[in-house]
N, C-alpha and C positions, 0 to 999 in steps of 0.2 A: 317677721313681716305673716300677718294672718291669711288666714284663706279666702279665700273669694265664698260665697254665700249665695245658696239658690233659695231664695223664700218659695217654696210649693203651696198653694190655697186649693185645697181639697177636702170631697164630704163623704162620709160613710156611705160604703154601698157605690160607688162612681166606679164603673170596668175602666171608664177612660184615664178617670187619676192613675187609675192599679197602672198599666200599660205604659201610662208618659214616668211614672214615679220608677219603673225596672227599668227604663230607658236611662234616665239620671243618673242610677244605680249603679248601670253598666259601665256611665262614662267615668263614674270618681274614680273608679279602676285605671282609668287612663291623665282623667286629671285630680288637681287637686283641688277639692271644695266641698263646702259641707251643704248640704240639706235642713232646709228646716217646712216641719211640716206645720202647716196651717189649717187649723178647724173650720169652714168659714160658718157653719151651723152655729158655731159657740158665739158668734156675733151679728145684730142686725144690721152694723154698717157692711159687714165683708160682704155677707147674703146681698144686700141689696147691691152693694159694687159689683159683686163677680155673678151674684146668682145663677144660671144655667151653663155661662159661659167657663166652669172649671174644667178640667185644672189650668191652671194660670199657672206659669213659672216666674220671677222675675228675679236679678242680677245686675246688683248695681240700681235698684230702682227701673230699668231696664226691663220690659213683656220680653222674654223670649221664644216663651211656646203658653199656647193656647189651644184647647182641645187635644190637638195629639202633637205627639211628640218628634219633628222632622230631624230624622236625626243627621245628617246633612248639615242644616244651620246650625243646631245644639253642638257639631262637633265646628264648627268655624267661630261661633259667640263663644266656646268652652275655647280654645285655642288661643283667642284675642285678647280672651282675661287674665290665659296663662303669660302672655306673652308683659301684658300687662303689669303683672305683678313681679315678673323679674328685675322689670325695669325702675 
């Protein structure tokens, strides 16, 4: 069974990205998931799509984080994803 993967859209020098990534990494200790770091500055399409909206994190195509990491919301989303992976 594969671990869920969170796609984390970021760019160099983004202080909000650093803070949100720390929160996600804290949750990795509790929930089994991978984080795929995606630097939007390497893609014109991603830069147009996300621009100043980073950080953005998606899980199974669903946006779970934008700008700041809401710990309560993330805990609920990750718990639901863990339950679904068990079933």
